[in-house]
C-alpha positions as CSV (number, residue, x, y, z in Angstrom):
1,M,6.2,-2.1,-21.3
2,Q,5.9,-0.3,-17.4
3,I,5.5,-0.9,-14.0
4,F,4.3,1.5,-11.6
5,A,4.4,-0.2,-7.7
6,D,4.6,1.1,-4.4
7,W,7.4,2.8,-2.9
8,D,7.6,0.5,0.0
9,A,9.0,-3.1,0.4
10,D,5.9,-4.7,-1.0
11,G,6.1,-2.1,-4.0
12,V,9.5,-2.7,-4.4
13,V,9.8,-6.5,-4.2
14,S,6.3,-6.9,-6.5
15,A,8.0,-4.8,-9.0
16,A,11.2,-7.1,-8.6
17,L,9.6,-9.9,-9.5
18,I,7.2,-8.7,-12.4
19,Y,10.4,-7.4,-13.5
20,Y,12.3,-10.5,-13.3
21,A,9.8,-12.4,-14.7
22,Q,9.8,-10.7,-18.2
23,R,13.5,-9.7,-18.2
24,Y,14.8,-12.8,-17.2
25,R,12.4,-15.8,-17.8
26,G,10.3,-14.2,-20.7
27,K,7.2,-15.4,-19.2
28,F,5.0,-12.3,-18.0
29,P,3.1,-10.1,-19.1
30,L,4.5,-9.9,-22.7
31,P,5.7,-14.2,-23.3
32,G,8.5,-14.7,-24.9
33,E,9.7,-11.6,-25.1
34,K,12.9,-9.1,-23.3
35,A,11.0,-6.3,-23.5
36,D,12.4,-2.9,-22.5
37,I,10.7,-2.0,-18.6
38,G,10.0,1.4,-17.5
39,L,9.8,1.8,-13.3
40,W,7.9,4.2,-12.0
41,P,7.5,4.5,-8.6
42,G,5.0,6.2,-6.1
43,G,1.9,6.1,-4.1
44,P,-1.9,6.7,-4.8
45,R,-1.6,10.3,-5.6
46,S,2.2,10.6,-7.4
47,T,1.0,7.4,-9.5
48,L,-2.0,9.9,-10.8
49,R,1.2,12.3,-11.9
50,N,3.2,9.2,-13.2
51,I,0.3,8.0,-15.4
52,E,0.3,12.0,-17.1
53,E,3.9,11.9,-17.3
54,L,3.7,8.3,-19.3
55,L,1.0,9.8,-21.5
56,E,3.0,13.2,-22.4
57,R,6.3,11.0,-23.0
58,V,4.4,8.7,-25.5
59,R,2.4,12.3,-26.9
60,R,6.6,13.7,-27.4
61,T,7.8,10.0,-28.6
62,R,4.5,8.8,-30.6
63,R,6.2,5.2,-29.1
64,E,3.1,3.6,-26.7
65,P,4.3,0.8,-24.7
66,R,1.6,-2.2,-25.0
67,V,1.3,-3.4,-21.1
68,A,1.2,-1.0,-17.7
69,V,1.7,-3.1,-14.6
70,F,0.3,-1.4,-11.3
71,L,1.3,-3.3,-7.7
72,D,0.4,-2.7,-4.7
73,I,-1.5,0.5,-5.4
74,P,-4.8,1.5,-3.4
75,L,-7.4,1.5,-5.8
76,T,-9.2,5.3,-5.4
77,P,-12.0,6.6,-7.8
78,Q,-8.8,9.2,-9.3
79,M,-7.3,6.1,-10.0
80,L,-10.2,4.2,-11.4
81,E,-10.4,7.9,-13.9
82,A,-6.6,7.7,-14.4
83,L,-7.1,4.4,-15.6
84,K,-10.0,4.9,-18.3
85,T,-7.9,7.8,-19.6
86,L,-5.4,5.5,-20.0
87,Q,-6.9,3.0,-21.6
88,R,-8.6,6.1,-23.9
89,E,-5.4,7.4,-25.0
90,L,-3.8,4.5,-25.6
91,T,-5.8,1.9,-27.6
92,N,-3.8,-0.8,-27.8
93,I,-2.5,-0.6,-24.0
94,R,-3.0,-3.6,-21.9
95,I,-3.8,-3.3,-18.3
96,V,-2.5,-5.8,-15.5
97,Y,-3.7,-4.6,-11.5
98,I,-2.5,-6.8,-9.0
99,D,-3.2,-5.7,-4.8
100,H,-4.4,-6.5,-1.7
101,H,-5.7,-3.0,-0.4
102,Y,-9.3,-2.8,0.8
103,S,-10.4,0.2,-1.4
104,T,-9.4,-2.2,-4.4
105,L,-11.2,-5.2,-3.2
106,A,-14.5,-3.2,-2.4
107,N,-14.7,-1.5,-5.8
108,A,-13.1,-4.8,-7.7
109,K,-16.1,-5.1,-10.1
110,K,-15.7,-1.1,-11.2
111,L,-12.1,-2.7,-11.7
112,Y,-12.3,-5.2,-13.8
113,E,-14.8,-2.9,-16.3
114,V,-11.8,-1.5,-17.1
115,V,-8.5,-3.2,-16.9
116,E,-7.5,-6.7,-19.0
117,E,-6.3,-8.5,-16.0
118,A,-6.8,-8.1,-12.5
119,Y,-5.4,-10.4,-9.5
120,L,-6.5,-9.2,-5.9
121,G,-6.6,-10.9,-2.1
122,H,-6.1,-10.6,1.2
123,R,-2.6,-11.4,0.7
124,P,0.6,-8.9,0.3
125,T,0.9,-8.0,-3.3
126,A,4.1,-9.7,-3.3
127,V,2.6,-13.1,-2.4
128,L,0.0,-12.7,-4.8
129,V,2.8,-11.9,-7.6
130,Y,4.9,-15.0,-6.6
131,N,2.0,-16.8,-6.7
132,L,0.1,-15.7,-10.1
133,L,4.3,-16.6,-11.6
134,R,4.2,-20.0,-10.0
135,S,1.0,-20.8,-11.7
136,L,2.4,-19.6,-15.0
137,G,5.0,-21.9,-14.9
138,V,7.9,-19.5,-12.8
139,R,8.5,-22.0,-10.4
140,H,11.4,-20.8,-9.2
141,V,12.5,-17.3,-8.6
142,T,16.5,-16.3,-7.7
143,P,17.0,-17.0,-3.9
144,R,17.2,-13.4,-3.3
145,L,14.1,-12.3,-4.6
146,E,12.4,-15.3,-2.9
147,A,14.1,-14.6,0.5
148,F,12.5,-10.9,0.5
149,M,9.5,-12.2,-0.5
150,R,8.9,-13.8,2.4
151,A,10.3,-10.8,4.5
152,V,7.5,-9.1,3.0
153,G,5.1,-11.3,4.0
154,V,6.6,-11.0,7.7
155,L,6.4,-7.3,7.6
156,E,2.9,-7.4,6.2
157,R,1.8,-10.0,9.4
158,D,1.6,-12.2,6.6
159,K,1.1,-16.2,7.2
160,V,3.9,-17.4,4.2
161,A,5.0,-21.0,4.5
162,G,9.3,-21.2,5.1
163,Q,11.4,-19.2,6.9
164,V,13.4,-16.1,6.4
165,E,16.5,-14.9,8.1
166,D,15.8,-11.8,10.3
167,R,18.1,-10.0,8.9
168,I,16.8,-10.2,5.5
169,V,13.6,-9.4,7.2
170,K,15.5,-6.1,8.7
171,L,17.3,-5.5,5.8
172,A,13.8,-5.6,3.9
173,A,12.6,-3.2,6.5
174,S,15.7,-0.4,6.4
175,L,15.3,-0.7,3.0
176,S,11.9,0.2,2.9
177,K,12.1,2.9,5.2
178,A,15.1,4.6,3.0
179,T,12.8,4.5,-0.3
180,A,9.9,5.9,2.3
181,V,11.7,8.8,3.4
182,T,14.3,9.5,0.7
183,R,11.1,9.4,-2.1
184,D,14.0,8.3,-4.2
185,A,12.8,7.3,-7.2
186,E,16.5,6.2,-8.6
187,L,17.5,4.7,-5.8
188,W,13.7,2.3,-6.1
189,R,14.8,1.3,-9.3
190,R,18.3,0.0,-8.2
191,L,16.5,-1.8,-5.5
192,V,14.2,-3.0,-7.9
193,V,16.8,-4.6,-11.0
194,W,18.9,-5.5,-8.2
195,L,16.5,-7.9,-6.8
196,A,15.4,-9.3,-9.7
197,S,19.2,-9.9,-10.7
198,P,20.0,-13.6,-11.4
199,L,23.1,-12.6,-10.7
200,P,25.2,-11.8,-7.4
201,S,26.4,-8.3,-7.0
202,P,26.7,-6.1,-4.2
203,A,23.9,-4.3,-2.5
204,P,22.4,-1.3,-4.1
205,V,23.0,0.8,-1.5
206,D,26.2,0.9,1.0
207,Q,25.7,1.0,4.9
208,N,25.8,4.2,5.4
209,L,22.9,5.4,3.8
210,I,20.8,2.8,5.3
211,E,22.3,3.8,9.0
212,R,21.5,7.1,7.9
213,V,17.7,6.8,6.6
214,V,16.8,4.7,9.6
215,K,18.1,7.3,11.9
216,I,16.0,9.6,10.1
217,A,12.7,7.3,10.7
218,Q,14.0,6.6,14.1
219,E,14.0,9.9,15.1
220,S,10.6,10.7,13.3
221,D,8.9,7.8,15.4
222,R,10.2,9.2,18.3
223,E,8.8,12.6,17.3
224,I,5.3,10.8,16.8
225,E,5.5,9.0,19.9
226,E,6.2,12.2,21.9
227,K,3.4,13.7,20.1
228,A,1.1,10.4,20.7
229,K,1.5,11.1,24.3
230,L,0.3,14.6,24.2
231,L,-2.7,13.7,22.3
232,A,-3.7,10.9,24.3
233,P,-5.6,12.5,27.0
234,S,-8.2,14.1,25.0
235,A,-9.3,10.8,24.0
236,R,-13.3,10.5,24.6
237,R,-14.7,6.8,24.8
238,V,-17.5,6.4,22.3
239,G,-18.5,2.9,22.2
240,F,-15.7,0.5,23.3
241,L,-13.2,3.0,20.9
242,K,-10.9,5.9,22.2
243,V,-11.6,8.8,19.9
244,I,-9.5,11.6,19.2
245,D,-10.2,14.5,16.8
246,V,-6.5,15.8,15.7
247,R,-7.6,17.9,13.1
248,G,-5.9,21.2,13.6
249,R,-3.4,19.8,15.8
250,W,-1.6,17.3,13.6
251,E,-0.8,18.0,9.6
252,G,0.9,16.1,6.7
253,R,1.5,12.3,6.5
254,G,1.8,10.0,9.5
255,V,-1.8,9.5,11.1
256,S,-1.1,5.9,10.4
257,A,1.9,5.9,12.2
258,L,0.3,8.1,15.3
259,A,-3.1,6.1,15.4
260,S,-0.6,3.1,16.1
261,K,1.2,4.8,18.9
262,L,-1.9,5.7,20.7
263,Y,-3.3,2.3,20.4
264,K,-0.7,1.1,22.4
265,I,-0.7,3.9,24.6
266,V,-4.1,3.7,25.5
267,R,-4.1,0.2,25.4
268,G,-7.3,-0.5,23.1
269,P,-9.3,0.2,19.9
270,V,-8.6,3.6,19.0
271,A,-10.0,6.1,16.4
272,V,-7.9,9.1,14.8
273,I,-9.8,12.1,13.4
274,A,-7.5,13.9,10.9
275,N,-7.2,16.7,7.9
276,A,-6.2,15.0,4.2
277,G,-5.8,17.5,2.0
278,E,-9.4,18.7,1.5
279,H,-11.3,15.8,3.3
280,S,-11.2,14.4,6.5
281,I,-10.3,10.8,7.4
282,I,-10.5,8.2,9.9
283,V,-7.9,5.9,10.9
284,I,-9.4,3.1,13.1
285,R,-7.2,0.8,15.2
286,A,-8.7,-2.5,16.5
287,P,-7.3,-6.0,17.3
288,G,-7.9,-8.7,14.2
289,K,-10.4,-7.9,11.6
290,L,-12.5,-5.1,13.9
291,A,-11.0,-2.2,12.4
292,Y,-11.8,-3.1,8.7
293,R,-15.5,-4.2,9.8
294,M,-16.2,-1.1,11.4
295,A,-14.5,0.7,8.4
296,L,-16.7,-1.5,6.2
297,L,-20.1,-0.7,8.3
298,L,-19.0,3.6,8.1
299,V,-19.2,3.1,4.3
300,K,-22.4,1.2,4.2
301,K,-24.0,3.9,6.7
302,G,-22.9,6.8,4.2
303,L,-20.7,8.3,6.2
304,G,-17.5,7.3,3.6
305,D,-16.6,6.9,0.4
306,N,-13.3,5.2,0.4
307,I,-11.4,2.2,2.5
308,G,-7.8,2.0,2.5
309,G,-5.4,0.5,5.4
310,H,-3.7,-2.9,6.2
311,G,-5.6,-6.0,8.8
312,S,-6.1,-4.5,11.8
313,L,-5.6,-0.3,10.8
314,A,-8.3,0.9,8.3
315,I,-8.7,4.2,7.0
316,V,-12.0,5.8,5.9
317,R,-11.9,8.9,4.0
318,L,-15.1,10.6,5.3
319,K,-17.9,12.5,3.1
320,P,-17.7,16.2,3.2
321,E,-21.1,16.6,4.8
322,V,-20.7,14.2,8.1
323,E,-20.9,16.3,11.3
324,T,-18.8,14.8,14.1
325,N,-21.5,14.4,16.3
326,K,-23.3,12.8,13.8
327,L,-19.8,10.7,12.9
328,L,-19.5,9.7,17.0
329,E,-23.4,8.7,17.3
330,E,-22.5,6.1,15.1
331,L,-19.2,5.1,15.9
332,R,-21.0,4.3,19.0
333,R,-23.3,1.8,17.0
334,I,-21.0,0.6,14.7
335,S,-18.2,0.2,17.3
336,F,-20.5,-2.3,19.1
337,E,-22.2,-3.8,16.0
338,A,-18.8,-5.0,14.8
339,Q,-17.8,-6.4,18.1
340,R,-20.5,-8.8,18.3
341,S,-20.3,-9.8,15.0
342,T,-16.8,-10.5,15.4
343,R,-17.5,-12.8,19.2
344,R,-20.4,-14.8,16.8
345,R,-17.6,-15.8,14.5
């Protein structure tokens, strides 16, 4: 059995819940068994590499896993093709996909055509997994695992029933930063095993490591804020949006964090246009579900072909042929249309 999950707290806790359900309860996804479990951390792109590495390992050892579980990983066209390849090369594989990203929900029909089981929803993936396990008879998980599941709900702004201590939320946030910043696969695996274990045991990372990583994250946060202050004056009013085109002025990761900083600085909805590899993307940050509604309209009008993000922050991959003037013109219309739709609700 193989588990593929995102680097962040939602991915770690989701993986730990599945690990616990299989290793310690023998409930899911292989009832009555204590299967060997492989753990693969990664985002959408690195998961593609992880799948290829798994296939190479299978070709070398001739040992095929019976189940592959994908958790908190946005479904992209490339990911969909990778799943098809996995099924084609491993004829007895059973694929389970559990996720909450917009791109996955929007392409649910295509996903159902490929995988045996898909559990999708608008709540954090860890909460989806927790509810699924309860429906399968796993009425209780360990107190530590349940506390971290609820902490993920707080971090993802989900209304999870019950209370969770602030220190657990802070620890979950710190551990999430630790894996996101270091991209340390072994650390990620230790976290999953520690969270899943029903036995009391010390944390898998020492406080010094957490403090170092949090310091790195804080420095990165300050750098993004300083850059956002420099970029904010270039914002253009387009409808009720402030649009900032950072292509050529911002490279690499962190565009979502930049958009959130700009949202606070300009004190209103923003759309950030940026480069992401071979494509351009637009990151929309707005209150409530406005960002998602605008992202949907961009795709419906043929300007984008993939939606990602969470809640009030949506990411749309723009089609290569879209010109900037055409994009701005449509954004003006879309912003008012989405706003009117929200008021009617």
